[in-house]
N, C-alpha and C positions, 0 to 999 in steps of 0.2 A: 504494498500502497505506501502511496506519494504523498506525502504533505506537501503544500509551500507555504511558506510565512512570505509577507511583506517585509525585504528585511532592509527596504527604502532607506537611505539618506539623504532626500530631496527634501527640501523644504516648501513649504509653503506657496512662497513664492514661484520657485521652480516651476513648479503644479498647475500654477495659473497660468504663468508664460507658454509652457507647452498644454495647453487645455487653446492658448488663443492662439498656438500655433499651427495647430490638426488644421487638413487641409481640406476638411468640411469647415471649419467654424470658416476659418480663414476665407473661402469662399462664399459663405451666406452675409460676411463683415463688407465684402466687395459687394456684392449686390444693394449692402444696406448704403452704404457709403458714397452713390450719386443718387439713388430713389428708394427714401426711406418706405419699406412696405411692410405690412403685419403678418405676423405666422402664417393666417392663411393666407397670403400672398406666396411666402416659401413653400408652404404646402402644395399649392397649388401648383408649383415650378413642379413637382414631385409624378403627380398623376398622369400627367404626360411619358414620364419614360414608365413611368411601368406598364402602361398600357402599350406600349412599346416592345417592350421588355414580354410582356403575354403573349402577344403576335409570333411573337419568332420563339417563345418555349418550348423544349422539345416535348412530345407527346403525353412523356412517362407524366409530368410535371401537375399536379392537378393542384389550381389559387383558391384560396378557403381565404377570405377577410372575416376579421372576425373583428370587432369593435373591441377597443379595451376600456375596461369599463374602471374607471378611477374614481368616482364623485359620481352623486345623486344625478349631477345635471348626463354627463356620462352616463348613465343609465338608463337616461329618458331617450337620448339621444344613440344609444344599442336596440330600447325596442322599439325606434322608428324606426334603426335598420331591419330588424327583424323583421316587424312587423309591413312592411314594403317587400321584404322578400317574398315574406309569407300570400300578401297579396298581389305578385304579379309583375311589382311597380318599381322594380330596386331601380333597374337601368334609367325609367323616366322619371325621377326623384334624385339620384344619389348626388347629379351636377346640383342642379336646383335645388338640394340642401344645404350642401356646403357651401352653397354662394349665399343663402339666406342669412348662415351665420358670420364667415366670414368677410361677405362682402359688405351685406346690409348689416352685421350687425345687430342681427332679433337671435336672438339666444335657442328662442323655441325653448324655451325652460320650463313650460309645462304641458299638460295632456292637452287645452286647450289650444293654446298655441299651436299644438303640433298640431288636432284634429282641423283647425282650420287652414294652417299648412297642405296637411294632406286631401282635402276639399278641392284644392285647387288641381286635383289631379286625375279629382270625380272619386272619391274615396268619401261615401256621407258618413257622419257624425256617429251611426250606430254600430257601419260594418270597420269603421277603424277602431272604436274603441273597445269595443266586442277582442277584436283580434289585437290590439294593443295590452288586453288586461288576460289572455289568455293559457295556458297553460303553458299551449309550445311557446306561448316568448318564451314568461316564465323561466323556465325550462334552457333555453338556447337563452337565454343571460346571464342563468348562473351558468352555465358552460363556458362562457363567454370570462364572465368575470372571474374564474377558477384554471381557464386558460392562460390569461392575463397574470396569475398568484405564479402557477406550478411554475411558470421561461421566465418568471420577474424579468419580465419585457420593463423596460426604464423610459418608455418612450416609444412616441411612434414618429413616423414610419419604422417598424420594427415586421422583418420576415422570420420565422421558423419554419426548418427543412427538416421534414422526414420524423420532430416530433424532441428533435437532437442540436440541433445548432438556431443561434437564435442570431439572427444578422440586426446591425444598420445601418445607412449611412456614416456615423462617423465615425463606427468599428471599423468603416474601407478606406475613410480617410474621402472619397469623392464618392457619387451617385454611380454615375459607370463602373466606376470596382468593382463599386457594389454590388452590381448582378453579376458580371466576372465571377464571385466568389459563390454568388448563391447558383449561377450556372452547376461550374465548380462543384460543389457541396451535391449539389441534386443529382448530378452524373454520377457521383461517388457511391449515393448512396441506394440508384437504381444500378450501378452494376455489381455490387454487394448482395442481391438480388438471387 
């Protein structure tokens, strides 16, 4: 059995400078330097890269989105995601949902606000509330909460490969390198089967 201990003697200042020098942070700071952006703007820059990767991913890769449940509002949003999925509205609602929160700054922080939002996509109030509070959605949100805890997800976006490897852009340095790592790990796991 191996045990690893942190025997680092680097100072707090050294850790701060290293964190600031990390390539992904450098890219984010460079993006913000000339054009201040919200967290939503930065997340929005990731989504097209993810969609392009999904189009070119090998056929043995199965991509499943799991909402990160960090707090009560994130739980509401996870419920909304799974409700949209159960109603067959994910493709229609996903982009506008993101924009509602990150562009319009409407946090959709209540069931009533979510019901009004879903109504814009042809989902009546009764259907929305029944599905939103159903056992099916309870189970999916509970599973998402458990997965985030089990994988110790520190932030989003993050990707877990085959239940073994947690990766994110910060670990990889750049989003481009991140997708190369994901491809490598997925291929390695596929070859091991």
